[in-house]
Backbone as a ProteinNet text record, in pm:
[ID]
protein_1_A
[PRIMARY]
MEMLTEGPIRTRVEGAVLEVTLDRPKANAIDLVTSRIMGQVFRAFRDDDALRVAILRAEGEKFFCPGWDLKAAAAGDAVDGDYGVGGFGGLQELPNLNKPVIAAVNGICCGGGLELALSCDLILASANATFALPEIRSGTVADAASIKLPKRIPYHVAMDLLLTGRWFDAEEALRWGLLREICAPEALLGKAWDLARLLESGPPLVYAAIKEVVREAEDMRFQDALNRITKRQLPTVDRLYSSEDQLEGARAFAEKRDPVWKGR
[TERTIARY]
-3257.6	-3371	-3325.3	-3403.6	-3369.3	-3385.4	-3282.2	-3286.3	-3350.2	-3428.5	-3490.5	-3410.3	-3372.9	-3291.2	-3362.1	-3483.9	-3560.3	-3708.8	-3790.9	-3934.5	-3974	-4101.4	-4148.3	-4093.7	-4042.6	-3985.3	-3843.6	-3749	-3611.4	-3573.5	-3490	-3445.4	-3294.9	-3237.3	-3097.7	-3081.2	-2987	-2962.3	-2818.7	-2801.9	-2668.8	-2671.2	-2594.9	-2602.3	-2740.2	-2804.4	-2939.1	-3045.8	-3008.6	-3100.7	-3145.9	-3277	-3335.5	-3380.4	-3334.6	-3381.5	-3477.5	-3597.8	-3701.8	-3726.8	-3711.3	-3729.2	-3847.6	-3943	-4055.7	-4010.5	-4011.2	-3961.5	-4058.1	-4162.4	-4264.5	-4297.1	-4216.6	-4238.7	-4380.9	-4436.9	-4367.9	-4380.1	-4481.6	-4510.6	-4502.3	-4460.5	-4456.1	-4594	-4695.5	-4829.2	-4832	-4919.1	-4923.4	-5049.8	-5028.1	-5139.9	-5145.4	-5238.3	-5256.4	-5131.9	-5070.2	-4951.3	-4838.4	-4814.1	-4707.7	-4735.7	-4859.9	-4896.9	-4871.2	-4903.4	-4881.6	-4732.7	-4651.2	-4506.3	-4455.5	-4503.3	-4461	-4500.2	-4617.2	-4659.2	-4566.3	-4525.4	-4432.4	-4297.7	-4252.1	-4123.2	-4126.9	-4230.7	-4235.9	-4269.5	-4343.4	-4364.4	-4231.8	-4151.9	-4021.1	-3931	-3936.2	-3861.4	-3906.3	-4036	-4090	-4039.6	-4031.2	-4003.8	-3855.7	-3770	-3627	-3556.1	-3508.8	-3444.7	-3313.9	-3257.2	-3131.6	-3152.8	-3277.9	-3309.2	-3376.8	-3336	-3386.7	-3460.1	-3425.8	-3481.4	-3505.1	-3611.1	-3636	-3646.7	-3600.6	-3618.4	-3706	-3810	-3893.3	-3868.5	-3824.9	-3796.1	-3854.5	-3841.1	-3889.9	-3785.1	-3782.9	-3686.3	-3725.3	-3625.3	-3649.6	-3679.7	-3679.5	-3704.8	-3843.1	-3911.9	-4039.5	-4155.2	-4152.6	-4263.1	-4212.2	-4270	-4257.8	-4361.8	-4488.7	-4597.9	-4727.8	-4804	-4933.6	-5046.8	-5010.8	-5112	-5160.2	-5289.6	-5353.9	-5338.3	-5306.7	-5287.2	-5423.4	-5466.8	-5598.7	-5603	-5488.5	-5485.5	-5506.8	-5447	-5469.1	-5613.6	-5670.1	-5810.5	-5900.6	-5868.9	-5948.4	-5936.4	-5822.7	-5800.8	-5855.8	-5912.4	-5976.5	-5936.2	-5829.7	-5794.1	-5906	-5959.5	-6067.6	-6010.4	-6070.2	-6021.7	-6031	-6121	-6132.8	-6079.4	-5983.3	-5925	-5825.3	-5749.8	-5655.2	-5522.6	-5502	-5378.8	-5264.3	-5292.2	-5187.9	-5187.9	-5089.7	-5086.1	-5081.1	-5021.5	-5008	-5105.5	-5206.6	-5296.6	-5226.9	-5282.9	-5228.7	-5083	-4995.2	-4854.8	-4775.9	-4837.6	-4766.3	-4747.9	-4780.4	-4756.1	-4882.3	-4983.3	-5097.9	-5168.5	-5174.9	-5247.7	-5162.2	-5030.9	-4944.4	-4942.6	-4988	-4996.6	-4859.7	-4847.6	-4731.8	-4597.9	-4596.2	-4469.8	-4405	-4315.9	-4260.5	-4117.2	-4088.5	-3958.4	-3977.9	-3882.6	-3898.6	-3889.7	-3975.6	-3973.7	-3965.1	-3869.4	-3845.2	-3889.5	-3968.7	-4005.1	-3914.2	-3854.5	-3774.9	-3853.3	-3921.4	-4019.7	-3960.2	-3968.8	-3924	-4040.2	-4044.5	-4143.1	-4287.1	-4370.6	-4514.8	-4550.7	-4619.3	-4663.2	-4809	-4899.5	-5040	-5128	-5250.9	-5346.6	-5290.6	-5297.8	-5245.7	-5097.4	-5024	-4882.4	-4858.2	-4939.9	-4930.2	-4974.5	-5076.6	-5119.9	-5009.8	-4935.3	-4822.8	-4715.7	-4683.7	-4585.7	-4634	-4764.1	-4820.5	-4814.9	-4797.5	-4786	-4646.3	-4551.4	-4415.6	-4407.1	-4298.8	-4284	-4218.2	-4131.3	-4061	-4060.3	-4080.4	-4084.7	-3981.9	-3890.5	-3801.4	-3847.6	-3834.3	-3879.2	-3777.1	-3767.3	-3682.7	-3756	-3679	-3738.1	-3837.7	-3828.6	-3921.2	-4044.3	-4061.1	-4177.7	-4305.2	-4412	-4542.7	-4644.9	-4747.2	-4841.4	-4985.1	-5074.2	-5216.9	-5295.4	-5421.8	-5519.1	-5630.7	-5608.9	-5701	-5818.4	-5838.6	-5946.5	-6081.7	-6102.9	-6230	-6264.4	-6161.3	-6183.2	-6220.6	-6189	-6225.2	-6342.5	-6410.4	-6534.8	-6518.6	-6406.3	-6388.4	-6328.8	-6307.4	-6262.6	-6119.2	-6039.5	-5905.8	-5924.2	-5949.6	-5996.5	-5895.6	-5772.6	-5673.9	-5637.8	-5626.1	-5592.7	-5704	-5828.9	-5941	-5937.5	-5879.3	-5865.2	-5743.7	-5631.4	-5504.2	-5480.8	-5512.1	-5467.3	-5522.9	-5653.1	-5702.5	-5641.7	-5575.7	-5507.6	-5363.1	-5311.8	-5171	-5148.6	-5244.2	-5231.3	-5362.8	-5367.4	-5492.1	-5611.6	-5724.7	-5846.9	-5883.6	-5883.4	-5930	-5833.1	-5706.2	-5609.3	-5633.1	-5650.1	-5676	-5801.7	-5906	-6030.2	-6015.8	-5936.2	-5907.2	-5841.6	-5741.2	-5669.4	-5759.2	-5842.3	-5930.2	-6045	-6102.9	-6222.6	-6191	-6073.3	-6039.5	-5948	-5871.6	-5775.4	-5660.8	-5639.7	-5539.6	-5397.8	-5305	-5164.5	-5098.3	-5002.2	-4921.6	-4776.6	-4684.2	-4543.3	-4476.1	-4347.3	-4273.5	-4267.9	-4256.3	-4250.5	-4379	-4493.9	-4619.1	-4629.9	-4587.5	-4591.1	-4504.4	-4389.1	-4302	-4368.7	-4435.3	-4500.6	-4607.8	-4679.4	-4785.2	-4732.4	-4601.2	-4543.4	-4545.1	-4574.1	-4574.5	-4433.1	-4339.9	-4203.8	-4106.7	-4003.7	-3892.6	-3796.5	-3777.5	-3673.6	-3698.5	-3656.9	-3655.2	-3509.9	-3484.3	-3347.7	-3337.7	-3217.6	-3193.3	-3215.9	-3271.6	-3301.6	-3183.6	-3065.5	-2947.6	-2899.8	-2949.3	-2906.4	-3007.7	-3125.5	-3236.4	-3200.2	-3151	-3123.4	-3012.7	-2910.8	-2803.9	-2854.1	-2943.1	-3000.9	-3085.4	-3160	-3241.7	-3152.7	-3041.3	-2947.9	-2881	-2848.2	-2791.3	-2888.4	-3014.9	-3115.8	-3133.1	-3132.8	-3147.5	-3032.2	-2911.3	-2796	-2802	-2854.4	-2874.1	-2970	-3081.1	-3179	-3124.4	-3045	-2985.1	-2899.7	-2838.1	-2750	-2827.3	-2958.5	-3039.2	-3094.3	-3170.2	-3220.2	-3346.5	-3337.6	-3453.5	-3572.4	-3547.3	-3659.6	-3734.8	-3664	-3730.8	-3812.5	-3755.3	-3831.3	-3961.2	-3950.3	-4068.9	-4173.5	-4129.3	-4223.6	-4286.5	-4206.3	-4260.4	-4369.8	-4342.1	-4439.9	-4566.5	-4554.1	-4675	-4753.6	-4684.6	-4754.2	-4829.4	-4762.5	-4827.1	-4949.2	-4934	-5043.1	-5161.1	-5133	-5240.4	-5307	-5229.5	-5283.4	-5365.1	-5364.9	-5427.4	-5574	-5646.4	-5789	-5820.9	-5719.5	-5739.7	-5726.9	-5792.8	-5770.6	-5628.5	-5571.8	-5433.5	-5409.6	-5494	-5468.9	-5480.9	-5576.2	-5590.8	-5465.4	-5413.7	-5292.8	-5173.5	-5161	-5048.2	-5055.6	-5176.7	-5192.3	-5147.3	-5177	-5135.2	-4983.7	-4918.9	-4773	-4714.3	-4759.3	-4700.8	-4729.8	-4840.2	-4872.4	-4816.2	-4736	-4667	-4765.8	-4876.8	-4979.6	-4957.9	-4855.6	-4819.6	-4698.2	-4703	-4594	-4456.4	-4448.2	-4315.9	-4262.8	-4351.7	-4309.4	-4265.7	-4340.7	-4305	-4168.3	-4145.6	-4016	-3903.6	-3927.4	-3825.9	-3788.3	-3887.9	-3862	-3789.3	-3790.7	-3721.1	-3592	-3548.2	-3442	-3302.7	-3203.5	-3064.3	-3040.9	-3105.9	-3086	-3129	-3234.8	-3279	-3168	-3104.8	-2994.2	-2872.5	-2847.6	-2733.6	-2745.1	-2864.4	-2883.1	-2847.3	-2891.4	-2861.2	-2712.1	-2651.6	-2509	-2423.2	-2459	-2381.7	-2387.9	-2503.6	-2517.7	-2429.9	-2436.7	-2359.6	-2209.5	-2170.4	-2028.5	-1979.6	-2067.7	-2035.9	-1973.6	-2043.5	-1999	-2119.3	-2094.5	-2202.4	-2258.2	-2389.1	-2447.6	-2427.5	-2426.9	-2420.4	-2551.2	-2635.8	-2769	-2766	-2825.7	-2828	-2968	-3067.6	-3204.3	-3258.8	-3209.7	-3261.9	-3250.1
19064.9	19078.9	19151.3	19249.2	19324.3	19235.6	19232.8	19150.5	19226.7	19156.4	19214	19168.5	19263.4	19229.1	19253	19308.3	19329.3	19322.2	19322.3	19306.2	19160.8	19127.4	18990.6	18889.6	18938.5	18851.1	18897.2	18803.5	18832.6	18746.8	18800.8	18723.5	18734.9	18632.1	18639.6	18552.9	18591	18520.5	18471.6	18346.2	18289.3	18211.8	18259.7	18199.2	18221.4	18112.8	18121.5	18075.5	18070.5	18023.8	18142.1	18150.7	18251.5	18184	18236.9	18189.5	18292.6	18248.3	18334.8	18289.9	18382.7	18349.3	18425.1	18349.4	18407.3	18431.4	18558.9	18593.7	18695.5	18643.2	18730	18679.2	18720.3	18673.8	18706.3	18622.7	18514.4	18381.2	18367.2	18234.6	18224.7	18331.9	18332.9	18319.4	18368.8	18371.9	18477.6	18457.5	18544	18630.2	18761.9	18854.9	18903	18992.9	19037.3	19106.9	19192	19264.9	19167.8	19072.1	18974.1	18891.6	18850.8	18772.7	18850.7	18978.7	19059.8	19075.2	19089.9	19096.6	18965.6	18854.2	18724.2	18708.9	18757.3	18752.4	18833.1	18949.7	19032.6	18962.8	18898.2	18828.9	18712.9	18631.4	18514.8	18552.7	18660.4	18709.1	18755	18828.5	18873.1	18753.3	18651.4	18527.7	18463.5	18453.4	18394.3	18465.7	18597.3	18677.6	18707.6	18663.2	18691.6	18571.5	18586.3	18475.1	18431.1	18516.6	18481	18385.5	18369.6	18282.6	18155.7	18043.1	17913.8	17832.7	17852.8	17771.1	17860.8	17831.6	17905.1	17808.5	17855.6	17784.4	17871.7	17813.4	17882.7	17821	17905.2	17858.7	17958.6	17927.1	18017	18031.3	18147.2	18173.6	18097.8	18044.9	17973.7	17827.1	17750.4	17606.8	17567.3	17659.6	17623.3	17631.1	17730.9	17750	17762.8	17684.5	17714.7	17820.7	17783.5	17879.3	17815	17882.9	17830.7	17875.4	17947.3	17990.4	18132.4	18150.6	18280.9	18340.7	18469	18539.7	18576.2	18499.4	18522.3	18651.5	18693.8	18821.8	18937.4	18928.1	19030.9	19028.8	18907.2	18895.7	18961.9	18941.7	19003	19155.6	19203.5	19347.8	19409.2	19323.4	19378.8	19319.6	19237.5	19171.7	19075.3	19092.1	19004.4	18874.6	18762.1	18631.8	18618.9	18694.2	18693.5	18824.7	18885.1	19011.6	18993.1	19099.2	19098.9	19037.7	18911.4	18842.1	18876.4	18943.3	18979.1	18892	18917	18857.3	18704.4	18647	18501.9	18431.6	18503.1	18442.4	18425.6	18344.9	18331	18285	18359.4	18322.6	18343.4	18404.2	18438.9	18328.4	18204.3	18090.6	18020	18019.9	17932.5	17954.8	18081.5	18112	18189	18189.1	18262.7	18192.5	18259.3	18191.7	18172.9	18063.1	18038.4	18040.5	17991.3	17978.1	17847	17857.4	17738.8	17709.6	17739.1	17710.1	17630.1	17542	17461.5	17546	17513	17576.8	17466.9	17482.2	17384.7	17444.7	17371.1	17413.1	17342.3	17419.1	17362.6	17386.7	17283.5	17297.6	17257.1	17349.4	17326	17350.1	17277.1	17304.2	17290.7	17377.9	17369.4	17420.5	17337.6	17370.2	17327.5	17422.2	17383	17483.1	17442	17529.2	17583.4	17715.9	17778.7	17759.3	17733.7	17704.1	17573.2	17472.1	17345.5	17364.7	17445.5	17474.1	17545.4	17631	17698.8	17598.3	17506.2	17402	17316.7	17286.3	17207.3	17280.5	17412.9	17490.6	17481.6	17427.4	17407.6	17272.8	17253.9	17132.2	17018.7	17052.9	16954.6	17004	16912.5	16950	16868	16936.8	16875.5	16920.9	16835.3	16872	16829.1	16906.3	16866.3	16760.7	16687.9	16580	16632.6	16761.9	16818.5	16882.2	16866.8	16925.2	16850.7	16927.1	16868.4	16938.9	16865.7	16913.2	16892	16979.5	16962.7	17057.9	17024	17112.8	17134.8	17225.5	17239.9	17333.1	17372.2	17467.1	17420.1	17288.8	17233.1	17279.7	17299.5	17336.1	17482.4	17564.2	17706.1	17738.2	17633.9	17652.8	17704.1	17668.3	17711.2	17596.7	17618.8	17513.5	17540.1	17436.2	17443.8	17432.4	17545.5	17541.6	17480.4	17535	17483.9	17339.2	17304.9	17167.3	17070.7	17116.2	17029.5	16997.5	17086.9	17062.9	16975.6	17008.3	16945	16809.4	16800.2	16683.7	16551.1	16540.7	16412.4	16372.6	16468.3	16435.7	16394.4	16419.6	16394.1	16267.7	16236.6	16120.9	16042.1	15920.4	15843.2	15921.2	15904.1	15979.6	15968.2	15847.6	15828.9	15888.2	15891	15957.7	16108	16162.3	16306	16345.8	16266.3	16298.8	16288	16192.9	16182.6	16310.9	16358.5	16479.2	16601.6	16610.8	16726.6	16726.3	16610.8	16602.6	16605.6	16557	16554.5	16670.2	16723.1	16827.4	16779.3	16648	16591.6	16627.1	16620.9	16645.8	16518	16532.5	16418.4	16464.7	16371.5	16408.2	16389.4	16419.1	16412.3	16269.9	16172.3	16032.6	15994	16035.8	16004.1	16080.5	16206.9	16285	16220.4	16167.9	16098	15970.9	15901	15775.1	15796.6	15909.1	15936.7	16005.7	16027.1	16082.7	16233.7	16302.7	16449.4	16507	16431.8	16481.3	16406.1	16478.6	16414	16351.6	16418.6	16376.5	16437.9	16365.8	16419	16444.5	16562.7	16602.3	16636.6	16626.5	16682.3	16833.2	16894.5	17037.7	17122.8	17089.7	17170.8	17146.1	17039	17006	17046.2	17091.5	17115.2	17215.6	17331.3	17434.2	17390.6	17325.9	17276	17175.2	17085.6	16986.2	17053.9	17157.9	17231.3	17297.9	17353.9	17417.4	17314.3	17197.4	17091.3	17055.4	17041.4	17008.2	17122.7	17246.2	17362.7	17370.9	17343.8	17349.2	17237.7	17121.7	17015.1	17061	17121.1	17168.4	17286.9	17371.9	17486.3	17441.6	17324.8	17274.6	17208.3	17194.1	17124.5	17217.4	17162.1	17238.9	17319	17449.6	17529.1	17520.7	17507.4	17498.8	17367.1	17262.6	17133.4	17142.2	17204.4	17223.3	17299.4	17404.4	17484.8	17399.8	17317.2	17231	17129.6	17071	16974.1	17039.2	17158.7	17221.9	17258.7	17306.9	17341.3	17216.1	17111.6	16987.3	16931.5	16923.7	16870.3	16954	17085.1	17176	17164.9	17166.1	17164.8	17028.2	16923.2	16788.1	16739.7	16814.5	16767.3	16728.5	16805.8	16778.1	16736.7	16686	16644.7	16493.2	16440.2	16299.5	16283.9	16165.7	16141.1	16177.8	16129	16150.8	16298.3	16367.1	16510.2	16586.3	16550.9	16618.1	16585.7	16458.7	16419.6	16487.5	16500.8	16568.3	16713.3	16779.2	16919	16930.2	16828.1	16828.4	16803.4	16696.1	16658.9	16761.3	16833.6	16939.2	17075.3	17075.3	17196.3	17308.6	17270.7	17368.6	17428.3	17383.9	17442.4	17532.7	17658.2	17752.9	17704.7	17643.1	17600.2	17483.9	17396.5	17284	17334.2	17427.2	17484.4	17551.9	17627.2	17694.8	17592.9	17488.3	17385.6	17317.5	17279.2	17203.9	17286.5	17418.8	17506.8	17563.8	17512.5	17578.3	17524.4	17606.9	17563.5	17450.8	17460.3	17359	17220.2	17212.4	17082.6	17019.4	17099.6	17050.1	17018.3	17103.5	17082.6	16949.9	16914.7	16788.2	16669.4	16673.4	16564.2	16559.4	16676.7	16681.5	16632.8	16675.9	16634.4	16483.4	16425.7	16279.7	16211.1	16260.3	16199.3	16214.3	16326.7	16354.6	16306.3	16242.1	16183.7	16287.7	16401.5	16508.4	16564	16643.7	16707.6	16824.8	16836.9	16948.4	17081.8	17187.4	17322.6	17391.5	17410.6	17465.3	17618.2	17678.3	17823.6	17881.9	17797	17846.5	17918.9	17879.1	17938.9	17840.3
-803.3	-711.5	-585.7	-542.1	-421.3	-298.5	-215	-95.3	20.4	101	220	340.9	425.2	541.5	673.4	667.7	790.1	757.5	861.9	843	860	836.2	859.1	758.8	645.8	544.4	513.4	523.6	484.8	364.9	277.9	162.6	148.3	91.8	49.9	-74.2	-157.9	-283.2	-284.4	-320	-338.2	-469	-567.9	-700	-758.8	-800	-856.9	-758	-629.5	-524.5	-439.7	-420	-332.2	-202.9	-90.1	40.3	97.5	131	187.2	330.8	425.4	566.5	623.6	676.6	749	892.2	934.7	1068.2	1129.8	1191.3	1249.1	1389.9	1487.2	1623.9	1671.4	1759.8	1826.4	1752.2	1667.1	1613.7	1461.5	1394.2	1247.8	1183.6	1252	1191.9	1081.4	984.7	865.8	868.6	864.5	850	705	675.8	537.2	483.5	564.2	519	485.3	574.3	550.7	426.6	408.4	290.9	162.3	163.7	43.2	13.1	118	97	36.7	88.5	37.3	-108.8	-145.1	-284.4	-373.8	-327.8	-405.1	-421.3	-313.8	-317.7	-416.4	-409.3	-497	-641.6	-661.5	-798.7	-859.1	-780.5	-829	-858.6	-773.8	-798.5	-928.8	-948.4	-1071.4	-1196.6	-1189.1	-1307.9	-1329.2	-1238.7	-1248.9	-1310.7	-1433.6	-1503.6	-1439.1	-1353.5	-1287.2	-1170	-1126.9	-1013.5	-1061.2	-1005.4	-1052.9	-947.4	-820.3	-712	-590.5	-514.4	-390.3	-273.6	-159	-31.9	56.5	113.7	211.1	347.5	441.5	576.5	675.9	804.7	908.9	1017	1080.1	1185.6	1312.2	1381.2	1505.9	1483.3	1591.3	1582.1	1633.1	1700.5	1761.7	1663.9	1574.7	1481.2	1338.3	1248.2	1105.7	1072.5	1088.5	1070.8	1117.2	1204.2	1246.1	1153.6	1047.5	951.8	975.9	962.2	969.9	1108.8	1112.4	1239.5	1298.9	1397.7	1457.6	1538.1	1593.2	1664.5	1567.8	1449.6	1347.3	1300.8	1291.3	1251.8	1354.9	1482	1588.9	1586.6	1532.5	1525.2	1396.6	1309	1190.9	1057.5	1051.7	925.7	886.7	766.7	720.5	667.4	705.6	660.4	509.5	447.6	301.5	243.7	313.3	268.8	156	126.3	15.9	60.4	24.2	60	-34.5	-144.1	-238	-361.6	-447	-580.5	-578	-474.2	-471	-379.4	-333.4	-236.7	-102.7	-15.4	119.5	115.6	180.8	188.5	60.8	-39.5	-160.5	-261.3	-225.6	-313.9	-361.2	-277.3	-297.7	-431	-475.2	-598.6	-698.5	-679.1	-770.6	-905.7	-1012.3	-1142.2	-1206.6	-1279.7	-1366.2	-1292.5	-1171.7	-1099.8	-1144.6	-1241.7	-1306.1	-1263	-1137	-1078.7	-950.4	-916.8	-795.2	-668.5	-571.7	-440.7	-335	-244.9	-138.7	-6.1	69.8	205.6	304.8	396.6	505.5	634.1	681.8	789.8	923.9	1018	1154.8	1250	1358.2	1462.1	1416.3	1468.2	1445	1305.6	1232.5	1096.6	1086.4	1103.7	1110.3	1036.8	1009.1	942.3	812.8	797.2	677.5	659.4	767.8	756	683	712.6	640.5	495.6	474	336.9	259.6	326.7	262.7	223.2	312.7	280.3	163.8	161	51.6	-81.4	-77.6	-200.1	-260.4	-183.9	-233.6	-305.9	-378.3	-458.4	-381.6	-289.4	-208.9	-65	30	170.9	247.3	312.8	410.2	547.3	646.2	780.8	883.5	988.6	1100.3	1182.7	1260.3	1340.4	1442.6	1475.8	1574.8	1511.1	1381.5	1314.4	1352.3	1373.1	1398.7	1310.2	1271.6	1170.9	1217.4	1169.8	1196.2	1107.4	1090.1	1025.3	1126	1221.8	1334.5	1308.5	1182.2	1152.4	1203.2	1203.8	1247.8	1389.6	1472.5	1612.8	1629.1	1528.8	1536.9	1444.8	1401.2	1326.7	1186.4	1122.9	984.2	903.9	775.1	685.2	641.7	637.3	578.8	427.6	364.1	225.6	128.4	125.3	30.3	60.8	189.4	226.2	188.9	197.6	159.8	10.8	-66.6	-210.5	-239.4	-176.7	-212.6	-147.4	-18	57.9	5.3	-29.9	-80.2	-214.5	-283.2	-408.7	-386.9	-266.6	-238.7	-156.3	-69.5	19.2	12.2	67.7	61.3	115.7	49.5	82.2	229.7	281.8	419.1	520.6	487.3	575.1	572.6	452.9	440.2	516.6	505.7	573.5	725.2	770.5	913.7	963.3	890.6	932.8	926	822.7	805.9	907.3	931.4	1016.4	1165.4	1203	1345.6	1385.4	1291.6	1324	1410.8	1414.6	1504.9	1460.3	1556	1528.7	1478.2	1389.6	1346.6	1332.6	1350.8	1355.6	1220.1	1216	1089.7	1036.1	1123.9	1078.8	1006.1	1060.1	992	860.6	860.5	736.2	629.6	669.6	575.2	524.4	614.1	576.9	471.4	479.2	381.6	255.4	249.6	127.9	119.3	230.5	227.8	231.6	289	306.4	216.9	176.1	105.5	203.8	318.4	411.2	548.5	653.7	789.8	828	881	914.7	1062.5	1117.3	1249.6	1241.8	1345.9	1339.4	1294.5	1344.4	1309.4	1166.3	1103.1	966.6	860.9	904	810.7	701.7	739.3	640	544.3	597.8	511.8	411.3	454	362.4	255	295.9	198.1	93.9	138.2	44.7	-44.9	7.1	-76.7	-189.1	-153.5	-254	-353.3	-302.1	-389.7	-489.3	-443.9	-533.9	-638.9	-598.8	-697.3	-805.9	-766.1	-864.1	-943	-877.4	-945.1	-1063.4	-1051.1	-1156.3	-1270.1	-1254.3	-1353.1	-1460.4	-1555.2	-1669.3	-1636.3	-1625.8	-1583.2	-1678.4	-1807.9	-1902.4	-1885.3	-1848.9	-1822.6	-1694.4	-1590.8	-1467.1	-1494.9	-1576.3	-1607.9	-1677.8	-1772.6	-1844.1	-1750.3	-1660.8	-1565.1	-1480.6	-1428.7	-1340.4	-1416.2	-1539.6	-1613.5	-1651.7	-1695.7	-1732	-1611	-1496.3	-1375.8	-1339.2	-1345.5	-1307.4	-1404	-1532.8	-1632.9	-1643.2	-1619.4	-1637.3	-1518.7	-1409.2	-1285.8	-1306.3	-1385.4	-1404.4	-1548.6	-1620.1	-1758.8	-1773	-1876.2	-1910.5	-1964.7	-1946.1	-1985.6	-2131.6	-2222.2	-2364.1	-2401.4	-2338.9	-2366.5	-2322.8	-2206.6	-2157.9	-2246.7	-2284.2	-2368.8	-2505.5	-2558.9	-2687.8	-2680.6	-2569.9	-2554.4	-2549.5	-2492.4	-2487.8	-2626.9	-2691.1	-2820.3	-2929.7	-2915.5	-3012.6	-2971.8	-2865.2	-2818.7	-2787.8	-2723.7	-2689.5	-2550.1	-2479	-2350.7	-2373.6	-2330.3	-2360.1	-2316.5	-2197.9	-2150.4	-2233.7	-2278.7	-2362.2	-2499.4	-2556.5	-2686	-2679.2	-2571.2	-2554.8	-2539.2	-2460.5	-2438.8	-2570.5	-2650	-2771.8	-2877.9	-2862.3	-2956.6	-2897.9	-2785	-2708.5	-2740.2	-2704.7	-2709.7	-2608.7	-2494	-2390.3	-2436.7	-2517.7	-2568.4	-2652.2	-2739.5	-2820.8	-2734.4	-2634.7	-2546.2	-2472.2	-2429.1	-2359.6	-2447.1	-2571.9	-2664.1	-2697.2	-2719.8	-2753.5	-2637.3	-2515.3	-2398.8	-2380.3	-2404.2	-2395.1	-2498.7	-2624	-2731.7	-2708.8	-2648.3	-2625.7	-2490	-2414.3	-2284.1	-2189.2	-2177.4	-2088.6	-2014.5	-1911.6	-1837.5	-1920	-1926.3	-2001.5	-1930.5	-2007	-1953.3	-1988.6	-1889.2	-1912.5	-1911	-2011.1	-2021.5	-1998.6	-1992.4	-1971.6	-2093.9	-2210.7	-2335.1	-2449.6
[MASK]
++++++++++++++++++++++++++++++++++++++++++++++++++++++++++++++++++++++++++++++++++++++++++++++++++++++++++++++++++++++++++++++++++++++++++++++++++++++++++++++++++++++++++++++++++++++++++++++++++++++++++++++++++++++++++++++++++++++++++++++++++++++++++++++++++++++++

């Protein structure tokens, strides 16, 4: 994967881990151009078999992302414009992204920035992270959050956050299960990399199956979803059940050794 070293999005690759940094001073707000770049980056990550895990972070400690760039909107960016292949921030609507993505959240994470974090699979936050869905105050709807949040945390808590737009801190986010961990600001990136390396060492075909099963089963009855799995009607499950890695897992267990995952 081609690495980006300048512009609003920077990338670097170490092993099978891709680090994506949002760096758009002053506040890391996302306009249409930045969103389209992010979509290209995450699509390339999705399609590159050499990459297994991504970390999404932001430059600086004050802002993770406040969401949509209102200054760009005032200059002509349409709120319903072309966000690119992955929708807002490159992740929200990217189809078939069957690899783990970790958000490392620092500072202010609100509006579309919080929706971007919610599009990741695991969220780590620094102790100085603060969150809100303030769209209500600017007369618009937090669309993705209105869909996702009541499915992730208790309904009445989600409605409180959506209807009031109030700020909440990392401790409250952890309490409601939005975060995996709270880190000291200086330790956040290191913790994200530790987690990424743990996932990098795991079975990529199993991760792919987990993500597809979770995604497809969200609006299905339990038995219908289970039938699709057992009948190998999900592509990632079918591939897993026919894979070398499936046999390797069983052999490693029987031989009392660590498995060597090849992703095939």
